[in-house]
C-alpha positions in Angstrom: 63.2 72.9 117.8 64.8 69.8 119.4 64.5 67.6 116.3 66.5 68.0 113.1 64.2 68.6 110.2 64.8 69.1 106.5 62.6 69.5 103.4 62.0 66.1 101.7 59.8 66.9 98.8 57.4 69.5 97.3 54.2 68.3 95.7 52.8 69.8 92.5 49.4 68.8 91.2 49.5 68.4 87.4 46.8 67.8 84.8 48.6 64.8 83.2 51.3 62.8 85.0 53.0 61.4 81.9 53.2 64.8 80.2 54.5 66.4 83.4 57.2 63.8 83.9 58.3 64.2 80.3 58.4 68.0 80.7 60.5 67.9 83.9 62.7 65.2 82.4 63.3 67.2 79.2 63.6 70.6 80.9 65.8 69.6 83.9 67.0 66.1 83.3 65.0 64.7 86.2 63.9 61.1 86.2 61.3 59.4 88.5 62.7 57.5 91.4 59.2 56.2 92.3 55.9 56.1 90.5 52.8 55.0 92.4 49.0 54.9 92.4 47.0 55.4 95.6 43.2 54.8 96.0 40.9 53.8 98.7 40.3 54.8 102.3 43.9 55.4 103.3 44.5 58.1 100.6 41.1 59.7 101.3 41.9 59.9 105.1 45.5 61.2 104.7 44.4 63.9 102.3 41.0 64.5 103.8 39.4 64.2 100.3 36.4 62.4 98.9 36.9 59.1 97.2 39.6 59.4 94.5 42.6 57.9 92.9 45.9 59.8 92.6 49.0 58.9 90.8 52.4 60.3 91.8 55.9 60.4 90.5 58.8 61.4 92.8 61.7 63.0 90.9 64.9 63.3 93.0 66.9 66.6 92.9 69.9 66.4 95.2 68.6 65.7 98.8 65.1 66.8 97.8 62.4 65.4 95.5 59.6 66.9 93.4 56.4 65.0 93.7 54.1 65.3 90.6 50.5 64.3 91.4 47.6 63.6 89.1 44.2 63.3 90.7 41.3 61.2 89.3 38.8 62.8 89.1 40.5 66.1 88.5 39.9 69.1 90.6 39.3 72.6 89.2 41.7 74.2 86.8 44.6 76.1 88.5 44.0 79.8 88.3 46.2 81.0 91.2 48.4 84.0 91.1 51.6 84.4 93.1 49.9 87.0 95.3 47.1 84.6 96.3 47.4 83.3 99.9 48.5 79.7 99.9 50.3 80.0 96.6 53.5 77.8 96.5 56.3 77.8 94.0 59.7 76.1 93.6 63.1 77.6 93.0 66.0 75.7 91.5 69.6 76.8 92.4 72.0 76.7 89.5 75.7 77.6 89.2 75.5 79.6 86.0 72.0 81.2 85.5 73.0 83.0 82.3 74.0 79.6 80.7 70.8 77.9 81.9 68.7 80.8 80.6 70.5 80.7 77.2 70.2 76.9 76.8 66.6 76.7 77.9 65.5 79.8 75.8 67.1 78.3 72.7 65.2 75.1 73.4 61.9 77.0 73.4 61.2 77.5 77.1 59.5 80.9 77.8 61.0 82.9 80.7 59.3 86.0 82.1 62.5 88.0 81.6 66.2 87.5 81.3 68.1 86.9 84.6 68.0 89.9 86.9 70.9 90.6 89.3 70.6 91.8 92.9 72.8 94.9 93.5 72.6 95.7 97.2 72.3 94.1 100.6 71.9 90.4 101.2 70.8 89.7 97.6 73.8 91.4 96.1 75.4 89.1 93.5 72.4 86.8 93.2 70.6 86.4 89.9 67.0 85.4 89.5 64.6 84.6 86.7 61.2 82.9 86.4 59.3 80.7 84.0 56.1 78.5 84.2 55.6 74.8 83.7 52.9 73.5 81.3 50.2 73.8 84.0 51.1 77.4 84.8 53.1 76.8 88.0 55.9 79.3 88.7 59.4 77.9 88.6 62.1 80.3 89.8 65.9 79.9 89.2 68.5 81.4 91.4 72.3 81.8 91.1 73.1 82.6 94.7 75.4 85.4 95.7 77.2 85.2 99.0 74.3 86.5 101.1 71.7 84.1 99.7 73.4 80.7 100.2 71.7 78.4 102.6 74.7 78.8 105.0 74.4 82.6 104.9 70.7 82.5 105.5 71.2 80.2 108.5 73.8 82.5 109.9 71.5 85.6 109.4 68.6 83.7 111.0 70.8 83.0 114.1 71.6 86.7 114.4 67.9 87.5 114.4 67.7 89.0 110.9 64.0 88.8 110.0 63.0 91.7 107.7 64.7 94.1 105.3 63.1 96.7 103.0 64.2 97.1 99.4 62.9 98.7 96.3 63.1 96.2 93.4 64.0 98.8 90.7 67.0 100.0 92.8 68.2 96.5 93.7 67.6 94.7 90.4 69.6 95.3 87.3 67.9 93.7 84.3 
């Protein structure tokens, strides 16, 4: 690709914008950099949706933003699973996943499991764990080992590394 691209934001549809902003602010210390309301033909055309209003809050995270969106009228309740085609989730990189897990667990946040550590291959040294937000969206946390940093992934991509096989029980140490 001739042009330089980078990810700007990830949009997450929520049931209640104020409650979602409060949750993301409390859980991660994120504050909105922009809150807006969109209605009328331009919003309908851009999103290819019938007449509606949507409210959005953009919460900056480093060079990235999380866009929380509430639609009026609301669509159907989210019932997606991570194995459904089109499912999207977000992953936060942290420096000390054990400390984040400990702090957030003590504050009442419910993780699927304690951090799990990759033992072999490119994921060796990385730790992972998962929780859900109030609307059931998956949020993953990663403490990157040397093979999972953005720089290491760029280097591997240039070499043509595309696919590796691994068996979770052998690679993951709970």
